[in-house]
C-alpha positions in Angstrom: -1.6 6.8 20.5 -4.6 9.2 19.3 -7.9 8.0 18.5 -8.5 6.6 14.9 -11.0 8.8 13.2 -12.0 7.1 9.9 -13.0 9.9 7.3 -13.5 8.0 4.4 -15.6 4.9 5.0 -14.2 3.2 1.7 -10.8 3.3 3.2 -10.1 -0.4 2.7 -10.9 -0.2 -0.9 -9.0 3.1 -1.5 -5.7 1.4 0.1 -6.3 -1.9 -1.8 -6.8 -0.4 -5.1 -3.7 1.9 -4.5 -1.5 -0.9 -3.4 -2.4 -2.8 -6.7 -1.1 0.0 -8.7 2.2 0.0 -6.9 4.9 -1.5 -9.3 7.7 -2.1 -6.5 5.4 -4.0 -4.2 4.4 -6.1 -7.2 7.9 -6.5 -8.3 8.8 -7.7 -4.5 5.8 -10.1 -4.5 4.3 -8.3 -1.4 0.9 -8.9 -0.2 -1.5 -6.6 1.4 -2.5 -9.0 4.4 -4.5 -6.8 6.5 -6.1 -3.1 6.4 -7.8 -1.8 9.3 -8.2 2.0 10.5 -4.7 3.3 11.4 -2.9 0.1 10.8 -1.9 -2.1 7.6 0.3 -5.2 7.4 2.1 -6.2 4.4 4.0 -9.3 3.9 6.8 -10.3 1.5 7.6 -14.0 0.8 11.3 -15.1 0.5 12.9 -15.3 -3.0 16.5 -15.4 -3.8 16.2 -12.2 -5.9 15.4 -10.2 -2.9 18.7 -11.0 -1.0 22.0 -9.4 -0.5 25.3 -11.0 -0.8 24.6 -13.1 2.4 21.5 -14.3 1.4 19.6 -12.3 3.8 16.6 -9.9 2.7 18.2 -6.8 1.5 17.7 -3.8 3.7 16.1 -2.1 0.7 13.3 -4.5 0.7 12.9 -4.4 4.4 12.8 -0.6 4.2 10.3 -0.4 1.1 7.7 -2.8 2.6 7.6 -0.9 6.0 7.5 2.5 4.4 4.4 1.2 2.3 2.9 -0.2 5.5 3.0 3.2 7.2 2.0 5.1 4.3 -1.1 2.9 3.7 -1.6 3.0 7.7 -1.9 6.9 7.2 -4.0 6.8 4.2 -6.6 4.7 6.0 -7.4 7.8 8.2 -7.6 10.5 5.5 -10.7 11.8 3.7 -12.0 10.7 0.1 -9.6 12.0 -2.6 -6.3 11.9 -0.7 -3.1 10.4 -1.4 -0.1 9.9 0.7 3.6 10.7 0.1 6.5 9.8 2.6 8.4 13.1 3.7 10.8 11.7 6.1 11.7 8.5 8.0 14.2 6.7 10.1 14.7 3.0 10.1 16.7 1.1 12.6 17.8 -2.6 11.4 17.8 -4.6 14.6 18.6 -7.9 13.1 19.4 -9.8 10.2 16.2 -10.3 8.1 16.5 -14.0 7.4 13.5 -16.5 6.9 10.6 -17.4 4.8 8.8 -14.0 4.9 9.0 -10.5 6.0 5.9 -9.2 8.0 5.6 -5.3 8.2 3.2 -3.6 10.4 2.5 0.2 10.0 0.5 2.2 12.7 -0.5 5.7 12.9 0.7 7.2 16.1 -0.9 10.6 15.1 -2.9 11.8 12.4 -3.4 15.3 11.5 -5.2 17.1 8.5 -1.8 17.2 6.4 0.9 15.3 8.4 0.6 11.8 10.0 3.4 10.2 12.0 3.4 6.5 11.8 5.7 4.0 13.4 6.6 0.5 11.6 7.9 -3.0 12.7 9.1 -5.8 10.5 9.6 -9.2 11.7 11.2 -12.0 10.0 9.5 -15.1 10.3 11.1 -18.8 9.7 11.3 -22.2 11.0 13.5 -20.9 13.9 10.8 -18.4 14.9 9.8 -14.7 14.4 12.4 -12.2 14.8 12.2 -8.2 15.3 14.4 -7.0 12.6 13.6 -3.3 11.9 11.6 -0.3 13.3 10.7 2.8 11.5 9.4 6.1 12.4 8.0 7.7 9.5 6.2 11.2 8.6 3.3 11.1 5.7 2.0 14.0 4.0 -1.5 14.2 2.8 -1.8 15.2 -1.0 -4.8 15.8 -3.0 -5.6 13.0 -5.6 -4.9 13.8 -9.2 
């Protein structure tokens, strides 16, 4: 992993304000749990509305939350006036996502001027413990705000 160079001292405020504007994260009930340079953790509590036909978290929920965690991890290292867009990702669903919550951790692997590569992992957490249920590799693109 490369050294995390903070280019905007207000990165946490930028990420939190952007996250608050995301309709999908609000709809999912997602919570921005932790923001640090090059890393973001998002958690989603279980609700029946977020499940597929077997009562498990839907893969779309899993994918959405880890995509956002990776994107915001990338944003923590970008200069003021930046926004981020996902341009590519690959997700592996490793185990059924069941439990009381999903925890997605996005981490920057390499941050460039325009392109940032991230890795994200999702764990389902419940009474039976913690299960690594998905891994994502994502490419994020910096765009100018506005």
